[in-house]
C-alpha positions as a LaTeX table, in Angstrom:
\begin{tabular}{lrrr}
\hline
Residue & $x$ (\AA) & $y$ (\AA) & $z$ (\AA) \\
\hline
Unk1 & 75.25 & 19.77 & 138.21 \\
Unk2 & 78.17 & 18.54 & 136.40 \\
Unk3 & 81.54 & 18.28 & 137.57 \\
Unk4 & 84.55 & 18.97 & 135.40 \\
Unk5 & 87.56 & 16.35 & 136.40 \\
Unk6 & 91.21 & 16.76 & 135.11 \\
Unk7 & 92.21 & 14.22 & 133.01 \\
Unk8 & 95.80 & 12.81 & 134.27 \\
Unk9 & 98.85 & 13.68 & 131.67 \\
Unk10 & 99.88 & 10.87 & 129.71 \\
Unk11 & 103.23 & 10.51 & 130.71 \\
Unk12 & 105.64 & 13.17 & 132.44 \\
Unk13 & 108.45 & 14.12 & 130.26 \\
Unk14 & 110.68 & 11.38 & 130.41 \\
Unk15 & 108.34 & 9.24 & 129.71 \\
Unk16 & 107.33 & 10.80 & 126.16 \\
Unk17 & 111.03 & 10.98 & 126.18 \\
Unk18 & 111.58 & 7.37 & 126.38 \\
Unk19 & 108.62 & 6.47 & 124.11 \\
Unk20 & 109.99 & 8.97 & 121.09 \\
Unk21 & 113.98 & 7.48 & 121.67 \\
Unk22 & 112.01 & 3.90 & 120.93 \\
Unk23 & 110.90 & 5.26 & 118.01 \\
Unk24 & 113.26 & 7.05 & 116.43 \\
Unk25 & 115.81 & 4.49 & 117.28 \\
Unk26 & 116.97 & 4.24 & 113.48 \\
Unk27 & 118.14 & 7.13 & 113.08 \\
Unk28 & 119.94 & 7.81 & 116.97 \\
Unk29 & 121.92 & 4.19 & 116.29 \\
Unk30 & 122.48 & 5.93 & 112.25 \\
Unk31 & 123.75 & 9.38 & 114.36 \\
Unk32 & 125.99 & 6.77 & 116.88 \\
Unk33 & 127.23 & 4.83 & 113.58 \\
Unk34 & 127.88 & 8.59 & 111.84 \\
Unk35 & 129.57 & 9.68 & 115.12 \\
Unk36 & 132.02 & 6.90 & 115.79 \\
Unk37 & 133.36 & 7.37 & 111.81 \\
Unk38 & 133.90 & 10.73 & 111.93 \\
Unk39 & 136.22 & 10.17 & 114.98 \\
Unk40 & 138.02 & 7.70 & 113.55 \\
Unk41 & 138.69 & 9.78 & 110.76 \\
Unk42 & 139.61 & 12.40 & 112.50 \\
Unk43 & 142.15 & 10.07 & 114.69 \\
Unk44 & 143.69 & 9.15 & 111.33 \\
Unk45 & 144.43 & 12.31 & 110.17 \\
Unk46 & 146.35 & 13.20 & 113.20 \\
Unk47 & 150.34 & 13.19 & 113.16 \\
Unk48 & 152.27 & 9.72 & 114.43 \\
Unk49 & 153.88 & 10.81 & 117.94 \\
Unk50 & 156.04 & 8.65 & 120.29 \\
Unk51 & 156.98 & 9.84 & 123.69 \\
Unk52 & 160.15 & 9.67 & 125.42 \\
Unk53 & 160.00 & 9.59 & 129.12 \\
Unk54 & 163.72 & 10.25 & 131.48 \\
Unk55 & 163.66 & 10.82 & 135.43 \\
Unk56 & 165.62 & 12.69 & 136.78 \\
Unk57 & 167.54 & 13.47 & 140.66 \\
Unk58 & 168.48 & 15.98 & 141.61 \\
Unk59 & 170.39 & 17.23 & 144.99 \\
Unk60 & 168.85 & 18.30 & 147.37 \\
Unk61 & 168.64 & 21.74 & 147.90 \\
Unk62 & 170.36 & 23.75 & 150.32 \\
Unk63 & 173.53 & 21.26 & 150.09 \\
Unk64 & 176.95 & 23.02 & 151.01 \\
Unk65 & 179.21 & 22.46 & 148.21 \\
Unk66 & 183.03 & 21.65 & 149.54 \\
Unk67 & 184.69 & 24.81 & 151.07 \\
Unk68 & 181.79 & 26.53 & 151.33 \\
Unk69 & 179.13 & 28.29 & 154.09 \\
Unk70 & 175.98 & 26.58 & 154.09 \\
Unk71 & 173.50 & 28.45 & 152.02 \\
Unk72 & 170.59 & 29.72 & 153.36 \\
Unk73 & 167.41 & 26.86 & 153.53 \\
Unk74 & 165.64 & 26.88 & 150.23 \\
Unk75 & 161.91 & 25.72 & 149.54 \\
Unk76 & 162.21 & 22.60 & 147.79 \\
Unk77 & 159.18 & 22.74 & 145.94 \\
Unk78 & 160.77 & 26.15 & 144.77 \\
Unk79 & 163.92 & 24.80 & 143.64 \\
Unk80 & 162.96 & 21.76 & 141.74 \\
Unk81 & 160.35 & 24.55 & 140.08 \\
Unk82 & 163.15 & 26.87 & 138.75 \\
Unk83 & 165.67 & 23.84 & 137.50 \\
Unk84 & 162.25 & 22.80 & 135.70 \\
Unk85 & 162.22 & 25.99 & 134.08 \\
Unk86 & 166.49 & 25.83 & 134.02 \\
Unk87 & 165.69 & 22.77 & 131.89 \\
Unk88 & 163.03 & 24.47 & 129.49 \\
Unk89 & 165.18 & 27.47 & 128.81 \\
Unk90 & 166.90 & 28.75 & 125.24 \\
Unk91 & 170.14 & 28.03 & 126.30 \\
Unk92 & 169.37 & 23.87 & 127.09 \\
Unk93 & 167.02 & 23.88 & 124.81 \\
Unk94 & 169.68 & 25.21 & 121.87 \\
Unk95 & 172.30 & 22.39 & 123.38 \\
Unk96 & 169.55 & 19.90 & 123.18 \\
Unk97 & 169.37 & 20.00 & 119.81 \\
Unk98 & 173.06 & 20.44 & 118.64 \\
Unk99 & 173.43 & 17.31 & 120.60 \\
Unk100 & 171.02 & 15.41 & 118.59 \\
Unk101 & 172.17 & 16.93 & 115.10 \\
Unk102 & 169.48 & 19.97 & 114.76 \\
Unk103 & 167.19 & 17.75 & 113.94 \\
Unk104 & 164.73 & 20.32 & 114.78 \\
Unk105 & 164.78 & 23.42 & 116.01 \\
Unk106 & 165.13 & 24.97 & 120.15 \\
Unk107 & 161.36 & 26.16 & 119.23 \\
Unk108 & 159.72 & 23.46 & 118.42 \\
Unk109 & 161.20 & 21.18 & 120.77 \\
Unk110 & 160.01 & 24.12 & 123.52 \\
Unk111 & 157.02 & 23.37 & 122.09 \\
Unk112 & 157.27 & 19.23 & 122.55 \\
Unk113 & 158.94 & 19.06 & 126.03 \\
Unk114 & 156.66 & 19.11 & 129.15 \\
Unk115 & 159.13 & 19.00 & 132.86 \\
Unk116 & 156.55 & 17.73 & 135.78 \\
Unk117 & 157.83 & 18.54 & 139.00 \\
Unk118 & 157.18 & 15.35 & 141.61 \\
Unk119 & 155.72 & 16.18 & 144.65 \\
Unk120 & 157.40 & 13.76 & 147.32 \\
Unk121 & 161.06 & 13.58 & 145.99 \\
Unk122 & 163.39 & 15.90 & 144.48 \\
Unk123 & 162.41 & 14.34 & 140.83 \\
Unk124 & 161.12 & 15.70 & 137.40 \\
Unk125 & 160.28 & 13.62 & 134.95 \\
Unk126 & 160.94 & 15.17 & 131.22 \\
Unk127 & 158.58 & 13.95 & 128.45 \\
Unk128 & 159.51 & 15.00 & 124.83 \\
Unk129 & 157.01 & 13.81 & 121.89 \\
Unk130 & 158.20 & 12.82 & 118.79 \\
Unk131 & 156.91 & 11.47 & 115.30 \\
Unk132 & 159.68 & 8.18 & 115.52 \\
Unk133 & 160.32 & 6.22 & 118.83 \\
Unk134 & 163.60 & 6.39 & 119.00 \\
Unk135 & 163.93 & 10.15 & 118.12 \\
Unk136 & 161.60 & 10.79 & 120.98 \\
Unk137 & 164.30 & 8.81 & 123.46 \\
Unk138 & 167.28 & 10.71 & 122.08 \\
Unk139 & 165.46 & 14.25 & 122.62 \\
Unk140 & 164.66 & 13.39 & 126.03 \\
Unk141 & 167.96 & 12.48 & 127.52 \\
Unk142 & 169.34 & 14.57 & 125.32 \\
Unk143 & 167.54 & 17.92 & 127.40 \\
Unk144 & 168.75 & 16.12 & 130.43 \\
Unk145 & 172.46 & 15.85 & 129.56 \\
Unk146 & 172.14 & 19.16 & 127.87 \\
Unk147 & 170.95 & 20.49 & 131.57 \\
Unk148 & 173.79 & 18.64 & 133.03 \\
Unk149 & 176.22 & 21.07 & 130.36 \\
Unk150 & 174.69 & 23.83 & 131.28 \\
Unk151 & 175.08 & 23.10 & 134.87 \\
Unk152 & 178.38 & 22.41 & 135.12 \\
Unk153 & 179.44 & 24.95 & 132.76 \\
Unk154 & 177.64 & 27.30 & 134.91 \\
Unk155 & 179.05 & 27.14 & 138.24 \\
Unk156 & 182.38 & 26.44 & 137.26 \\
Unk157 & 182.29 & 30.12 & 135.77 \\
Unk158 & 180.77 & 30.87 & 139.31 \\
Unk159 & 183.98 & 29.06 & 141.05 \\
Unk160 & 186.37 & 29.99 & 138.80 \\
Unk161 & 184.97 & 34.33 & 139.42 \\
Unk162 & 185.14 & 33.60 & 143.41 \\
Unk163 & 188.35 & 31.97 & 142.98 \\
Unk164 & 189.47 & 35.27 & 141.66 \\
Unk165 & 187.87 & 37.45 & 144.32 \\
Unk166 & 189.61 & 35.07 & 146.79 \\
Unk167 & 193.17 & 35.69 & 145.02 \\
Unk168 & 192.86 & 39.37 & 145.49 \\
Unk169 & 191.90 & 39.28 & 149.10 \\
Unk170 & 195.17 & 37.12 & 149.69 \\
Unk171 & 196.98 & 39.09 & 147.76 \\
Unk172 & 195.94 & 41.89 & 149.76 \\
Unk173 & 196.08 & 40.09 & 153.28 \\
Unk174 & 199.78 & 39.00 & 151.81 \\
Unk175 & 200.24 & 42.64 & 151.54 \\
Unk176 & 199.45 & 43.62 & 154.65 \\
Unk177 & 201.55 & 40.94 & 156.63 \\
Unk178 & 204.28 & 41.76 & 155.37 \\
Unk179 & 203.95 & 45.51 & 156.21 \\
Unk180 & 203.44 & 44.54 & 159.77 \\
Unk181 & 206.51 & 42.72 & 159.58 \\
Unk182 & 208.36 & 45.33 & 158.76 \\
Unk183 & 206.76 & 47.27 & 161.42 \\
Unk184 & 208.35 & 44.88 & 163.53 \\
Unk185 & 211.78 & 44.59 & 162.78 \\
Unk186 & 211.41 & 47.50 & 164.09 \\
Unk187 & 210.08 & 47.26 & 167.65 \\
Unk188 & 209.98 & 43.42 & 168.03 \\
Unk189 & 208.20 & 43.41 & 171.30 \\
Unk190 & 205.05 & 45.22 & 169.93 \\
Unk191 & 202.53 & 42.52 & 171.50 \\
Unk192 & 199.59 & 44.01 & 169.57 \\
Unk193 & 201.45 & 43.61 & 165.70 \\
Unk194 & 202.62 & 39.95 & 167.15 \\
Unk195 & 198.46 & 39.51 & 167.48 \\
Unk196 & 197.69 & 41.27 & 164.62 \\
Unk197 & 200.29 & 39.34 & 162.84 \\
Unk198 & 198.72 & 35.82 & 164.04 \\
Unk199 & 195.44 & 37.46 & 162.69 \\
Unk200 & 196.33 & 37.85 & 159.12 \\
Unk201 & 198.48 & 35.17 & 158.50 \\
Unk202 & 195.48 & 33.03 & 159.87 \\
Unk203 & 192.89 & 34.64 & 157.37 \\
Unk204 & 195.22 & 34.06 & 154.78 \\
Unk205 & 195.63 & 30.63 & 155.06 \\
Unk206 & 192.02 & 30.07 & 155.04 \\
Unk207 & 191.65 & 32.22 & 152.10 \\
Unk208 & 194.22 & 30.20 & 150.32 \\
Unk209 & 192.67 & 26.81 & 151.40 \\
Unk210 & 189.20 & 28.45 & 149.99 \\
Unk211 & 190.73 & 29.47 & 146.85 \\
Unk212 & 192.97 & 25.98 & 146.78 \\
Unk213 & 189.20 & 24.38 & 147.02 \\
Unk214 & 187.01 & 26.31 & 145.34 \\
Unk215 & 189.21 & 26.04 & 142.03 \\
Unk216 & 188.57 & 22.37 & 141.59 \\
Unk217 & 184.52 & 22.87 & 140.82 \\
Unk218 & 186.40 & 26.14 & 138.85 \\
Unk219 & 187.64 & 22.98 & 136.66 \\
Unk220 & 184.86 & 20.39 & 136.89 \\
Unk221 & 181.91 & 22.42 & 138.11 \\
Unk222 & 179.10 & 20.79 & 140.02 \\
Unk223 & 176.30 & 18.69 & 139.05 \\
Unk224 & 173.27 & 18.55 & 140.65 \\
Unk225 & 172.06 & 15.11 & 138.79 \\
Unk226 & 172.26 & 12.19 & 141.48 \\
Unk227 & 170.81 & 9.92 & 139.39 \\
Unk228 & 168.79 & 9.61 & 136.07 \\
Unk229 & 166.64 & 6.83 & 134.22 \\
Unk230 & 167.88 & 6.50 & 130.53 \\
Unk231 & 164.58 & 7.36 & 128.05 \\
Unk232 & 163.27 & 3.79 & 126.83 \\
Unk233 & 162.35 & 3.72 & 123.18 \\
Unk234 & 158.42 & 3.72 & 123.57 \\
Unk235 & 157.11 & 0.95 & 121.53 \\
Unk236 & 153.47 & 2.61 & 120.58 \\
Unk237 & 152.88 & 5.73 & 120.04 \\
Unk238 & 150.61 & 8.22 & 122.30 \\
Unk239 & 149.00 & 9.80 & 119.81 \\
Unk240 & 146.52 & 9.26 & 117.46 \\
Unk241 & 144.41 & 7.08 & 119.51 \\
Unk242 & 141.75 & 5.84 & 116.80 \\
Unk243 & 139.88 & 4.00 & 119.52 \\
Unk244 & 139.02 & 7.02 & 121.98 \\
Unk245 & 138.27 & 9.17 & 119.13 \\
Unk246 & 135.63 & 6.19 & 118.02 \\
Unk247 & 134.36 & 6.65 & 121.56 \\
Unk248 & 134.14 & 9.93 & 121.57 \\
Unk249 & 132.33 & 10.28 & 118.44 \\
Unk250 & 129.44 & 7.85 & 119.42 \\
Unk251 & 128.73 & 10.19 & 122.73 \\
Unk252 & 128.69 & 12.87 & 120.98 \\
Unk253 & 126.44 & 11.34 & 117.97 \\
Unk254 & 123.98 & 9.81 & 120.98 \\
Unk255 & 124.25 & 12.87 & 122.91 \\
Unk256 & 123.07 & 15.03 & 119.75 \\
Unk257 & 120.57 & 12.70 & 118.65 \\
Unk258 & 118.88 & 12.59 & 122.00 \\
Unk259 & 118.77 & 16.39 & 122.46 \\
Unk260 & 117.24 & 16.23 & 118.72 \\
Unk261 & 114.24 & 13.91 & 119.85 \\
Unk262 & 113.57 & 15.88 & 122.83 \\
Unk263 & 113.30 & 19.31 & 121.31 \\
Unk264 & 110.79 & 17.45 & 118.81 \\
Unk265 & 108.91 & 16.00 & 121.63 \\
Unk266 & 108.95 & 19.45 & 123.21 \\
Unk267 & 107.33 & 21.38 & 120.40 \\
Unk268 & 104.83 & 17.84 & 119.74 \\
Unk269 & 103.93 & 18.90 & 123.74 \\
Unk270 & 102.19 & 16.28 & 125.45 \\
Unk271 & 99.35 & 14.02 & 123.79 \\
Unk272 & 95.62 & 15.73 & 123.55 \\
Unk273 & 92.97 & 14.97 & 125.82 \\
Unk274 & 89.31 & 14.49 & 125.29 \\
Unk275 & 87.84 & 18.59 & 125.29 \\
Unk276 & 84.76 & 17.24 & 126.71 \\
Unk277 & 84.64 & 17.41 & 130.18 \\
Unk278 & 82.75 & 14.66 & 132.34 \\
Unk279 & 79.96 & 15.32 & 133.73 \\
Unk280 & 78.79 & 14.38 & 136.39 \\
Unk281 & 75.67 & 11.84 & 137.58 \\
Unk282 & 72.25 & 13.84 & 136.91 \\
Unk283 & 70.31 & 15.36 & 140.01 \\
Unk284 & 67.18 & 14.40 & 140.20 \\
Unk285 & 64.11 & 17.19 & 139.16 \\
Unk286 & 62.89 & 18.41 & 142.00 \\
Unk287 & 58.92 & 17.48 & 142.09 \\
\hline
\end{tabular}
């Protein structure tokens, strides 16, 4: 009787792969160098772009304006996001383009503009890229200036409209007061009319004071920007970045070459072992 013993594999898959990598190290090195060269070539073809950055501190949401009743509470994050969207709006972009001498279109500026919202502060970070360092800084500052001008104009218009409404209310109160005065001339002792006259007079005075306060806002507007950091002229471009592109190219070349080696090793299969079964010890023949 003979016994068949299974031969252990010459090495697991990882071992075969390592041996194959060592065997094909020349082509792998060539693939890595080729990836580095392609990465550098790709980076060299990218346009040179600089990034201008400025930060803007906004007034806390929910603060009441002079002469106005406190507005309802506003979620700070929602308020900041709405102001960030306003900075990216067409009127603000068009004004910013005008401030910089119409170097680019409003559509192009919108594509180059990024406004980030700070998570724990009333701060917006404005980033604009441009082909020149000075241009990037000027565009970032122009976006903030255009935003300020737009908000000032809008708030002034809103205040002027409210002044008109208050003036109309004051005219009606003045007419009502004159009417009460005429009735009191016929009956000066009417206490009810006297009380109405005092109430209308008090309401009229409050309306006039409110209108006067809002008239100042109508002339100057309300600026939500409490402070800003002027954009510094960047010293280095953000693109191209040859070093990063070279590293990525090298990694891709290494990955592709190792995958090809693994595929080739898998096709070859495990090392062949002796097909002849191992013979066990002979048994003594029966007598």
